[in-house]
PDB file as gemmi writes it, atoms N, CA and C in Angstrom:
CRYST1    1.000    1.000    1.000  90.00  90.00  90.00 P 1                      
ATOM      1  N   UNK A   1       0.874  -1.133  -0.367  1.00  0.00           N  
ATOM      2  CA  UNK A   1      -0.050   0.107  -0.094  1.00  0.00           C  
ATOM      3  C   UNK A   1       0.576   1.271  -0.194  1.00  0.00           C  
ATOM      4  N   UNK A   2       0.786   2.820  -0.794  1.00  0.00           N  
ATOM      5  CA  UNK A   2       1.996   3.269  -1.055  1.00  0.00           C  
ATOM      6  C   UNK A   2       0.868   4.256  -0.795  1.00  0.00           C  
ATOM      7  N   UNK A   3       2.303   4.918   0.392  1.00  0.00           N  
ATOM      8  CA  UNK A   3       1.742   6.137   0.816  1.00  0.00           C  
ATOM      9  C   UNK A   3       1.690   7.511   0.056  1.00  0.00           C  
ATOM     10  N   UNK A   4       0.635   8.078   0.857  1.00  0.00           N  
ATOM     11  CA  UNK A   4       0.097   9.478   0.695  1.00  0.00           C  
ATOM     12  C   UNK A   4       0.956  10.525   0.720  1.00  0.00           C  
ATOM     13  N   UNK A   5       1.670  11.528   0.080  1.00  0.00           N  
ATOM     14  CA  UNK A   5       2.318  12.238   0.868  1.00  0.00           C  
ATOM     15  C   UNK A   5       2.352  14.026   0.253  1.00  0.00           C  
ATOM     16  N   UNK A   6       1.792  14.971   0.967  1.00  0.00           N  
ATOM     17  CA  UNK A   6       1.884  16.524   0.559  1.00  0.00           C  
ATOM     18  C   UNK A   6       2.969  17.365   1.082  1.00  0.00           C  
ATOM     19  N   UNK A   7       3.151  17.975   0.420  1.00  0.00           N  
ATOM     20  CA  UNK A   7       4.232  19.328   0.722  1.00  0.00           C  
ATOM     21  C   UNK A   7       4.290  20.056   0.577  1.00  0.00           C  
ATOM     22  N   UNK A   8       4.196  20.757   2.334  1.00  0.00           N  
ATOM     23  CA  UNK A   8       3.847  21.768   1.761  1.00  0.00           C  
ATOM     24  C   UNK A   8       4.477  23.504   1.462  1.00  0.00           C  
ATOM     25  N   UNK A   9       3.664  23.944   0.467  1.00  0.00           N  
ATOM     26  CA  UNK A   9       4.651  25.089  -0.398  1.00  0.00           C  
ATOM     27  C   UNK A   9       4.959  25.956   0.133  1.00  0.00           C  
ATOM     28  N   UNK A  10       5.969  27.019  -0.538  1.00  0.00           N  
ATOM     29  CA  UNK A  10       6.239  27.799   0.760  1.00  0.00           C  
ATOM     30  C   UNK A  10       4.866  29.099   0.301  1.00  0.00           C  
ATOM     31  N   UNK A  11       4.508  29.501   1.893  1.00  0.00           N  
ATOM     32  CA  UNK A  11       3.082  30.997   1.487  1.00  0.00           C  
ATOM     33  C   UNK A  11       2.082  30.087   1.634  1.00  0.00           C  
ATOM     34  N   UNK A  12       1.669  28.468   1.500  1.00  0.00           N  
ATOM     35  CA  UNK A  12       0.985  27.927   1.336  1.00  0.00           C  
ATOM     36  C   UNK A  12      -0.330  27.691   2.859  1.00  0.00           C  
ATOM     37  N   UNK A  13      -1.315  28.098   2.832  1.00  0.00           N  
ATOM     38  CA  UNK A  13      -1.832  28.431   4.241  1.00  0.00           C  
ATOM     39  C   UNK A  13      -1.826  26.571   4.378  1.00  0.00           C  
ATOM     40  N   UNK A  14      -2.516  26.146   5.908  1.00  0.00           N  
ATOM     41  CA  UNK A  14      -2.473  25.052   6.034  1.00  0.00           C  
ATOM     42  C   UNK A  14      -3.670  24.594   5.595  1.00  0.00           C  
ATOM     43  N   UNK A  15      -4.886  24.944   5.222  1.00  0.00           N  
ATOM     44  CA  UNK A  15      -6.251  24.949   4.493  1.00  0.00           C  
ATOM     45  C   UNK A  15      -5.662  24.524   3.017  1.00  0.00           C  
ATOM     46  N   UNK A  16      -4.582  24.600   2.677  1.00  0.00           N  
ATOM     47  CA  UNK A  16      -5.205  24.871   0.812  1.00  0.00           C  
ATOM     48  C   UNK A  16      -4.217  23.565   1.207  1.00  0.00           C  
ATOM     49  N   UNK A  17      -3.341  22.922   1.911  1.00  0.00           N  
ATOM     50  CA  UNK A  17      -2.333  21.943   2.209  1.00  0.00           C  
ATOM     51  C   UNK A  17      -3.213  20.618   1.926  1.00  0.00           C  
ATOM     52  N   UNK A  18      -4.190  20.890   3.300  1.00  0.00           N  
ATOM     53  CA  UNK A  18      -5.141  19.782   4.007  1.00  0.00           C  
ATOM     54  C   UNK A  18      -6.403  19.271   2.755  1.00  0.00           C  
ATOM     55  N   UNK A  19      -6.739  20.563   1.821  1.00  0.00           N  
ATOM     56  CA  UNK A  19      -7.610  20.804   1.107  1.00  0.00           C  
ATOM     57  C   UNK A  19      -7.122  19.654  -0.027  1.00  0.00           C  
ATOM     58  N   UNK A  20      -5.948  20.169  -0.961  1.00  0.00           N  
ATOM     59  CA  UNK A  20      -4.838  18.694  -1.427  1.00  0.00           C  
ATOM     60  C   UNK A  20      -4.929  17.639  -1.076  1.00  0.00           C  
ATOM     61  N   UNK A  21      -4.552  17.464  -0.178  1.00  0.00           N  
ATOM     62  CA  UNK A  21      -3.722  16.044   0.381  1.00  0.00           C  
ATOM     63  C   UNK A  21      -5.940  15.031   0.457  1.00  0.00           C  
ATOM     64  N   UNK A  22      -6.058  16.299   0.861  1.00  0.00           N  
ATOM     65  CA  UNK A  22      -7.901  15.788   1.282  1.00  0.00           C  
ATOM     66  C   UNK A  22      -8.658  15.014  -0.539  1.00  0.00           C  
ATOM     67  N   UNK A  23      -8.288  16.033  -1.482  1.00  0.00           N  
ATOM     68  CA  UNK A  23      -8.765  15.580  -2.805  1.00  0.00           C  
ATOM     69  C   UNK A  23      -7.230  14.455  -3.299  1.00  0.00           C  
ATOM     70  N   UNK A  24      -6.194  14.494  -2.934  1.00  0.00           N  
ATOM     71  CA  UNK A  24      -5.459  13.169  -2.961  1.00  0.00           C  
ATOM     72  C   UNK A  24      -5.905  11.448  -2.561  1.00  0.00           C  
ATOM     73  N   UNK A  25      -6.688  11.799  -1.389  1.00  0.00           N  
ATOM     74  CA  UNK A  25      -7.077  10.716  -0.792  1.00  0.00           C  
ATOM     75  C   UNK A  25      -7.895  10.105  -1.747  1.00  0.00           C  
ATOM     76  N   UNK A  26      -8.903  11.039  -1.456  1.00  0.00           N  
ATOM     77  CA  UNK A  26     -10.429  11.082  -2.765  1.00  0.00           C  
ATOM     78  C   UNK A  26      -9.984  10.238  -4.052  1.00  0.00           C  
ATOM     79  N   UNK A  27      -8.931  11.142  -4.207  1.00  0.00           N  
ATOM     80  CA  UNK A  27      -8.669   9.897  -5.356  1.00  0.00           C  
ATOM     81  C   UNK A  27      -8.172   9.134  -5.695  1.00  0.00           C  
ATOM     82  N   UNK A  28      -7.332   8.793  -4.847  1.00  0.00           N  
ATOM     83  CA  UNK A  28      -6.600   7.280  -4.627  1.00  0.00           C  
ATOM     84  C   UNK A  28      -7.301   5.869  -4.313  1.00  0.00           C  
ATOM     85  N   UNK A  29      -8.628   6.344  -4.125  1.00  0.00           N  
ATOM     86  CA  UNK A  29      -9.384   4.668  -3.358  1.00  0.00           C  
ATOM     87  C   UNK A  29      -9.401   4.498  -2.471  1.00  0.00           C  
ATOM     88  N   UNK A  30      -8.425   5.039  -1.311  1.00  0.00           N  
ATOM     89  CA  UNK A  30      -8.162   4.243  -0.087  1.00  0.00           C  
ATOM     90  C   UNK A  30      -9.553   4.534   0.781  1.00  0.00           C  
ATOM     91  N   UNK A  31     -10.489   5.458   0.748  1.00  0.00           N  
ATOM     92  CA  UNK A  31     -11.488   5.733   1.423  1.00  0.00           C  
ATOM     93  C   UNK A  31     -12.524   4.830   0.765  1.00  0.00           C  
ATOM     94  N   UNK A  32     -12.523   4.545  -0.002  1.00  0.00           N  
ATOM     95  CA  UNK A  32     -13.855   2.924  -0.961  1.00  0.00           C  
ATOM     96  C   UNK A  32     -13.216   2.127  -0.231  1.00  0.00           C  
ATOM     97  N   UNK A  33     -11.835   1.792   0.083  1.00  0.00           N  
ATOM     98  CA  UNK A  33     -11.697   0.808  -0.012  1.00  0.00           C  
ATOM     99  C   UNK A  33     -12.029   0.631   1.491  1.00  0.00           C  
ATOM    100  N   UNK A  34     -11.570   1.071   2.464  1.00  0.00           N  
ATOM    101  CA  UNK A  34     -12.020   1.274   3.570  1.00  0.00           C  
ATOM    102  C   UNK A  34     -13.075   1.363   3.944  1.00  0.00           C  
ATOM    103  N   UNK A  35     -14.047   2.355   3.366  1.00  0.00           N  
ATOM    104  CA  UNK A  35     -15.433   2.186   3.904  1.00  0.00           C  
ATOM    105  C   UNK A  35     -15.939   0.218   3.881  1.00  0.00           C  
ATOM    106  N   UNK A  36     -15.559  -0.065   2.554  1.00  0.00           N  
ATOM    107  CA  UNK A  36     -15.991  -1.306   2.138  1.00  0.00           C  
ATOM    108  C   UNK A  36     -15.691  -2.744   2.884  1.00  0.00           C  
ATOM    109  N   UNK A  37     -14.697  -2.029   3.768  1.00  0.00           N  
ATOM    110  CA  UNK A  37     -14.058  -3.389   4.387  1.00  0.00           C  
ATOM    111  C   UNK A  37     -14.051  -3.187   5.819  1.00  0.00           C  
ATOM    112  N   UNK A  38     -14.688  -1.824   6.614  1.00  0.00           N  
ATOM    113  CA  UNK A  38     -14.832  -1.884   7.870  1.00  0.00           C  
ATOM    114  C   UNK A  38     -15.522  -2.505   8.823  1.00  0.00           C  
ATOM    115  N   UNK A  39     -17.183  -3.049   7.589  1.00  0.00           N  
ATOM    116  CA  UNK A  39     -17.681  -4.062   8.868  1.00  0.00           C  
ATOM    117  C   UNK A  39     -17.217  -5.221   8.944  1.00  0.00           C  
ATOM    118  N   UNK A  40     -16.693  -5.886   8.095  1.00  0.00           N  
ATOM    119  CA  UNK A  40     -16.691  -7.051   7.118  1.00  0.00           C  
ATOM    120  C   UNK A  40     -15.595  -7.832   7.929  1.00  0.00           C  
ATOM    121  N   UNK A  41     -17.060  -9.012   8.713  1.00  0.00           N  
ATOM    122  CA  UNK A  41     -15.996  -9.509   9.463  1.00  0.00           C  
ATOM    123  C   UNK A  41     -14.605 -11.349   8.584  1.00  0.00           C  
ATOM    124  N   UNK A  42     -14.176 -11.183   8.640  1.00  0.00           N  
ATOM    125  CA  UNK A  42     -13.528 -12.554   7.659  1.00  0.00           C  
ATOM    126  C   UNK A  42     -14.153 -13.835   8.214  1.00  0.00           C  
ATOM    127  N   UNK A  43     -14.270 -14.585   7.396  1.00  0.00           N  
ATOM    128  CA  UNK A  43     -14.436 -16.224   7.498  1.00  0.00           C  
ATOM    129  C   UNK A  43     -13.604 -16.966   8.520  1.00  0.00           C  
ATOM    130  N   UNK A  44     -14.153 -17.221   9.680  1.00  0.00           N  
ATOM    131  CA  UNK A  44     -13.276 -18.143  10.460  1.00  0.00           C  
ATOM    132  C   UNK A  44     -12.746 -19.233   9.940  1.00  0.00           C  
ATOM    133  N   UNK A  45     -11.280 -20.341   9.872  1.00  0.00           N  
ATOM    134  CA  UNK A  45     -11.135 -20.652   9.053  1.00  0.00           C  
ATOM    135  C   UNK A  45     -11.195 -21.759   9.987  1.00  0.00           C  
ATOM    136  N   UNK A  46     -11.229 -22.892   8.526  1.00  0.00           N  
ATOM    137  CA  UNK A  46     -11.334 -24.375   8.799  1.00  0.00           C  
ATOM    138  C   UNK A  46     -11.237 -24.920   9.950  1.00  0.00           C  
ATOM    139  N   UNK A  47      -9.802 -25.024  10.670  1.00  0.00           N  
ATOM    140  CA  UNK A  47      -9.326 -25.913  12.220  1.00  0.00           C  
ATOM    141  C   UNK A  47     -10.027 -24.897  13.076  1.00  0.00           C  
ATOM    142  N   UNK A  48     -10.829 -23.752  12.914  1.00  0.00           N  
ATOM    143  CA  UNK A  48     -11.148 -22.764  13.441  1.00  0.00           C  
ATOM    144  C   UNK A  48     -12.976 -23.315  13.846  1.00  0.00           C  
ATOM    145  N   UNK A  49     -13.391 -23.992  12.375  1.00  0.00           N  
ATOM    146  CA  UNK A  49     -15.311 -23.799  12.664  1.00  0.00           C  
ATOM    147  C   UNK A  49     -15.055 -25.317  12.724  1.00  0.00           C  
ATOM    148  N   UNK A  50     -13.762 -26.526  12.555  1.00  0.00           N  
ATOM    149  CA  UNK A  50     -13.861 -27.931  13.452  1.00  0.00           C  
ATOM    150  C   UNK A  50     -13.519 -28.069  14.605  1.00  0.00           C  
ATOM    151  N   UNK A  51     -12.731 -26.642  15.289  1.00  0.00           N  
ATOM    152  CA  UNK A  51     -12.399 -26.348  16.948  1.00  0.00           C  
ATOM    153  C   UNK A  51     -13.847 -26.636  17.505  1.00  0.00           C  
ATOM    154  N   UNK A  52     -14.587 -25.848  16.726  1.00  0.00           N  
ATOM    155  CA  UNK A  52     -16.164 -25.202  17.304  1.00  0.00           C  
ATOM    156  C   UNK A  52     -16.985 -26.416  17.495  1.00  0.00           C  
ATOM    157  N   UNK A  53     -16.761 -27.055  16.437  1.00  0.00           N  
ATOM    158  CA  UNK A  53     -17.584 -28.073  16.410  1.00  0.00           C  
ATOM    159  C   UNK A  53     -17.687 -29.378  17.432  1.00  0.00           C  
ATOM    160  N   UNK A  54     -15.877 -29.492  17.878  1.00  0.00           N  
ATOM    161  CA  UNK A  54     -16.362 -30.741  18.703  1.00  0.00           C  
ATOM    162  C   UNK A  54     -16.421 -29.727  19.743  1.00  0.00           C  
ATOM    163  N   UNK A  55     -15.829 -28.796  20.090  1.00  0.00           N  
ATOM    164  CA  UNK A  55     -17.005 -28.261  21.387  1.00  0.00           C  
ATOM    165  C   UNK A  55     -18.222 -28.020  21.562  1.00  0.00           C  
ATOM    166  N   UNK A  56     -18.917 -28.275  20.326  1.00  0.00           N  
ATOM    167  CA  UNK A  56     -21.104 -28.525  20.629  1.00  0.00           C  
ATOM    168  C   UNK A  56     -20.600 -29.686  20.640  1.00  0.00           C  
ATOM    169  N   UNK A  57     -20.120 -30.472  20.154  1.00  0.00           N  
ATOM    170  CA  UNK A  57     -20.606 -32.430  20.462  1.00  0.00           C  
ATOM    171  C   UNK A  57     -19.797 -32.557  21.896  1.00  0.00           C  
ATOM    172  N   UNK A  58     -19.026 -32.543  22.173  1.00  0.00           N  
ATOM    173  CA  UNK A  58     -18.504 -32.274  23.591  1.00  0.00           C  
ATOM    174  C   UNK A  58     -19.221 -32.261  24.539  1.00  0.00           C  
ATOM    175  N   UNK A  59     -20.077 -30.831  24.747  1.00  0.00           N  
ATOM    176  CA  UNK A  59     -21.147 -30.043  25.473  1.00  0.00           C  
ATOM    177  C   UNK A  59     -21.522 -30.411  25.897  1.00  0.00           C  
ATOM    178  N   UNK A  60     -22.477 -31.037  24.014  1.00  0.00           N  
ATOM    179  CA  UNK A  60     -24.213 -31.970  24.250  1.00  0.00           C  
ATOM    180  C   UNK A  60     -23.870 -33.382  25.041  1.00  0.00           C  
ATOM    181  N   UNK A  61     -22.701 -33.959  24.689  1.00  0.00           N  
ATOM    182  CA  UNK A  61     -22.289 -35.227  25.119  1.00  0.00           C  
ATOM    183  C   UNK A  61     -22.366 -35.129  26.801  1.00  0.00           C  
ATOM    184  N   UNK A  62     -21.748 -34.006  27.623  1.00  0.00           N  
ATOM    185  CA  UNK A  62     -21.688 -33.957  29.164  1.00  0.00           C  
ATOM    186  C   UNK A  62     -22.648 -33.514  29.065  1.00  0.00           C  
ATOM    187  N   UNK A  63     -23.966 -32.689  28.091  1.00  0.00           N  
ATOM    188  CA  UNK A  63     -25.481 -32.051  29.060  1.00  0.00           C  
ATOM    189  C   UNK A  63     -26.143 -33.678  29.379  1.00  0.00           C  
ATOM    190  N   UNK A  64     -26.055 -34.665  28.035  1.00  0.00           N  
ATOM    191  CA  UNK A  64     -26.870 -35.871  27.905  1.00  0.00           C  
ATOM    192  C   UNK A  64     -27.051 -36.862  29.406  1.00  0.00           C  
ATOM    193  N   UNK A  65     -24.902 -36.671  29.470  1.00  0.00           N  
ATOM    194  CA  UNK A  65     -24.288 -37.526  30.133  1.00  0.00           C  
ATOM    195  C   UNK A  65     -25.423 -37.225  31.696  1.00  0.00           C  
ATOM    196  N   UNK A  66     -24.896 -35.916  32.612  1.00  0.00           N  
ATOM    197  CA  UNK A  66     -25.791 -34.885  33.487  1.00  0.00           C  
ATOM    198  C   UNK A  66     -26.584 -35.088  33.759  1.00  0.00           C  
ATOM    199  N   UNK A  67     -27.547 -35.264  32.336  1.00  0.00           N  
ATOM    200  CA  UNK A  67     -29.139 -35.571  32.576  1.00  0.00           C  
ATOM    201  C   UNK A  67     -29.554 -37.014  32.253  1.00  0.00           C  
ATOM    202  N   UNK A  68     -29.088 -38.140  31.768  1.00  0.00           N  
ATOM    203  CA  UNK A  68     -29.194 -39.267  32.751  1.00  0.00           C  
ATOM    204  C   UNK A  68     -28.837 -39.609  33.461  1.00  0.00           C  
ATOM    205  N   UNK A  69     -27.384 -39.378  34.148  1.00  0.00           N  
ATOM    206  CA  UNK A  69     -27.005 -39.975  35.504  1.00  0.00           C  
ATOM    207  C   UNK A  69     -27.803 -38.678  36.518  1.00  0.00           C  
ATOM    208  N   UNK A  70     -28.898 -38.153  35.869  1.00  0.00           N  
ATOM    209  CA  UNK A  70     -29.782 -36.902  37.701  1.00  0.00           C  
ATOM    210  C   UNK A  70     -28.749 -35.949  38.144  1.00  0.00           C  
ATOM    211  N   UNK A  71     -27.592 -36.022  37.629  1.00  0.00           N  
ATOM    212  CA  UNK A  71     -27.009 -34.667  38.426  1.00  0.00           C  
ATOM    213  C   UNK A  71     -27.551 -33.767  37.847  1.00  0.00           C  
ATOM    214  N   UNK A  72     -28.085 -32.971  36.875  1.00  0.00           N  
ATOM    215  CA  UNK A  72     -29.015 -32.122  37.435  1.00  0.00           C  
ATOM    216  C   UNK A  72     -30.055 -32.267  36.194  1.00  0.00           C  
ATOM    217  N   UNK A  73     -31.446 -31.581  36.440  1.00  0.00           N  
ATOM    218  CA  UNK A  73     -32.017 -31.431  35.817  1.00  0.00           C  
ATOM    219  C   UNK A  73     -32.907 -31.039  34.832  1.00  0.00           C  
ATOM    220  N   UNK A  74     -33.796 -30.905  34.265  1.00  0.00           N  
ATOM    221  CA  UNK A  74     -34.016 -30.541  32.540  1.00  0.00           C  
ATOM    222  C   UNK A  74     -34.017 -28.761  33.297  1.00  0.00           C  
ATOM    223  N   UNK A  75     -34.546 -28.378  33.642  1.00  0.00           N  
ATOM    224  CA  UNK A  75     -35.523 -27.177  33.996  1.00  0.00           C  
ATOM    225  C   UNK A  75     -34.086 -26.486  34.496  1.00  0.00           C  
ATOM    226  N   UNK A  76     -33.262 -26.959  35.513  1.00  0.00           N  
ATOM    227  CA  UNK A  76     -32.453 -26.618  35.717  1.00  0.00           C  
ATOM    228  C   UNK A  76     -31.210 -25.976  34.736  1.00  0.00           C  
ATOM    229  N   UNK A  77     -31.172 -26.717  33.969  1.00  0.00           N  
ATOM    230  CA  UNK A  77     -30.193 -26.367  32.429  1.00  0.00           C  
ATOM    231  C   UNK A  77     -31.024 -25.440  31.835  1.00  0.00           C  
ATOM    232  N   UNK A  78     -32.079 -25.524  31.617  1.00  0.00           N  
ATOM    233  CA  UNK A  78     -32.676 -24.496  30.826  1.00  0.00           C  
ATOM    234  C   UNK A  78     -32.749 -22.472  31.742  1.00  0.00           C  
ATOM    235  N   UNK A  79     -33.132 -22.951  32.551  1.00  0.00           N  
ATOM    236  CA  UNK A  79     -32.798 -21.150  33.628  1.00  0.00           C  
ATOM    237  C   UNK A  79     -31.089 -21.253  33.939  1.00  0.00           C  
ATOM    238  N   UNK A  80     -29.717 -22.189  34.125  1.00  0.00           N  
ATOM    239  CA  UNK A  80     -28.154 -21.137  33.475  1.00  0.00           C  
ATOM    240  C   UNK A  80     -28.079 -20.593  32.306  1.00  0.00           C  
ATOM    241  N   UNK A  81     -29.173 -21.448  31.149  1.00  0.00           N  
ATOM    242  CA  UNK A  81     -28.832 -20.342  29.556  1.00  0.00           C  
ATOM    243  C   UNK A  81     -29.403 -19.110  30.135  1.00  0.00           C  
ATOM    244  N   UNK A  82     -30.749 -19.583  29.976  1.00  0.00           N  
ATOM    245  CA  UNK A  82     -31.346 -18.116  30.598  1.00  0.00           C  
ATOM    246  C   UNK A  82     -30.712 -16.640  31.189  1.00  0.00           C  
ATOM    247  N   UNK A  83     -29.883 -17.490  32.084  1.00  0.00           N  
ATOM    248  CA  UNK A  83     -28.661 -16.738  33.017  1.00  0.00           C  
ATOM    249  C   UNK A  83     -27.689 -15.535  31.527  1.00  0.00           C  
ATOM    250  N   UNK A  84     -27.008 -16.328  30.999  1.00  0.00           N  
ATOM    251  CA  UNK A  84     -26.428 -15.910  30.377  1.00  0.00           C  
ATOM    252  C   UNK A  84     -26.539 -14.472  29.455  1.00  0.00           C  
TER     253      UNK A  84                                                      
END                                                                             
């Protein structure tokens, strides 16, 4: 990514330099590219997707085990979900 440089000419006011700088940025298209990608979230990687899928399976298995053994009731599980 190339940087944009604007040097102040002799006797040039700050406003004029700033105007030239703003125009240079607009013409370069950098503002458009930044605004386009501003809220864009990168897609999760294959490894991250796989890890979250495994965690979901493990938590589901743990929940089923706790329910089957009677250590936790269905109502308690629902209440703990609401608190989050």
